Residue, then its C-alpha position, 0 to 999 in steps of 0.5 A: m624240118i621236121i624229125v618224125k618218130a615211129s615206135d612199136s608196142g613190143t617189149p623191147s620197144r623198137f623205133a625209127v626216125v627219118p627227118v622230114t622237109v617241109n615246104i611252106l608254099d606262099v600264097n598271094d595274099n599281099v598286096p603290091l604297095f607303092e613308095d608314093t601314092s602320090r606323084v607329081a612332074y613337070v614336062y616342058e611341052n617339046i619333051v619326046n620320048a623321056p621318062v617323066v615319072s618313075l615309081l616303085a612298088s613292092d609285095a611281100d610275097s614270096t615271087p612278086n608278080i607285078n603288072f602295071v595299069l595306068h588310067d586316065i582321069g577326067a581328060k582322055i589321054d591319047s595313048n601316042s602320048f604316054s606308056v608305062t614300061t617296067n623294070g623289075n618292080r619299077a614303073n617308068i611313065t613316058v611321054k610317048g609323043a609331042l604334048d601340046y601345052e596350048t591343047q592340054n596342060l595339065y594329066q592325071f592318072i592311077l597308076t594301078t599294080v595287078d598282083g598276078q595275071n587276073s585283074a580282080s586280084v588284090f592291087a595298089s593305086a598311086t595318082i599321077t599329076i604332069h604338068v606341061l610347061d609351056v615353051n615359045d613354039n608358036i608365032p603371033i599372029i597380026e589381026t587385019f587391020n587398016s594397013s595405011v597410016t597417016i602422019p602428020e608432018t608436024a609429028s615428033v621423032g620416036s611418036g607412036l604411028v599405029a597400034i598393030p593387034a597381034t596374038d600369041s597363044d604361047s603364055t611366055 
């Protein structure tokens, strides 16, 4: 608040005083900042509808208006795999759909803030790396082999009969 005084040049001089309230409007001139600029998370491939990463952004403007956008790095991210939801200034990245370690075991994103409605406005970014952990979800596959085995009658008990090749795409 300021006080404005108006006076005349008469004799005697007369004056009036009036208080004036000055409101300063904030301009959207501050970049939203993330608490962390990179985050690494681990999730088992059989986890669905679970939060994986949560990041907080702050904005020094009096009316923060932060939106979040998830961008993929490298491999294309299926929009059914992950989602971003917001809770105030917090972005939560959630596994939406089934992940498959054997197909893709690493996801990398850039999470950006969009300050206001204009995508060209000031922004910040954070790198998100999600490692998918393997679970034993695949059955072993027995390869083709000669299923006829001949064993000599003199074979000792416990001796090996045949090696049967099999593969399992799980890492465990």
